[in-house]
N, C-alpha and C positions, 0 to 999 in steps of 0.2 A: 377836367376835358385835357388839359395838356397829357399826360401820362398816357390818354386812349389814340392821340393821334399820332401818336411815336409809335405805334404799334403800326408792323404790315398791317396791312389790307390783307394780303394773301395770307397770315398767321391769326387771320380771325375765324371764331364763328361764323356762320349764315346770324346766326342771333346777336354775337357781338354787335356785326355790321351794322345790322339796321335797327338796333337800339342806338349806336353812333349817328347812325344816319338820320332815325328819327331827332335826335336830341340836336344836330344841328341846325334843320329844319327851324324846332324852336327856334331856337336862338339866333337865325336869320331874320324871325318872322318877328322875334320882336324889338328891332330896329333900331338895339342898345349900341349896336356894334359900330365902329372903326373902321370906313371903307375899307383899307388895307386889312381887318380881321376876316373882316364879312367878304373879302374875295378868295382869302385862303379858307374858309371854312366851305364856299362855295365849289369850291376846285375839291376842296376833301371829300365832301357831298357825291359831287361827279363821280369819282374814283368810287367810293363806297356802290354808289346806284350803280354802273358796270357790274363792277361782283358780282353784287347780288344780283343782276340781270343773269347774268351768264352763269351762273348757281342755278339758278331757277329753270331756264333753259336747260342746263344739262340733266336736273332731274326729274323734268317733261321729257325729254329723251330717252331715259333712265325706264320710267313708269311705260311710256310706248312701248317700250322693246318687249318688257314683261308683261304687257296686256298681249302684244302682238304673238308672242313666244305662248299664253294662256290659247289663246284663239286658235292656234295649230292644234296645240295639245287636243284641244276640244276638238277641232276640225278631224281629226285623227282618228280620237275619241269614236264618232260619228260615226264616221267613215265603217270603221273596224269592225260597225258593230253592222252596219246593214248586210244587207242579203246578199252574198253574188249573185252577177248578172252574168255567169261565165257559160250558162248553158243556155240562154234564152235562144242562141242563133243555131243551134244544135238541133 
């Protein structure tokens, strides 16, 4: 665990960060740690959680953008295949 805590969070993959957070939660839940160690792990866990939430929000935003682009293309396709209304008022 000591090596993992020295790795900068922004240098970790999403999976690495989530695995470390899970390990921290298990250690904290065990109740076998000294107070100072618990506080240090808790602080690391908070930072990991913050990073994971930010990354997830970014990924969700990218998916929304892609879905919106897909919806726009579908709407454009549907509109272009519709019959012309240019002669209705003539």
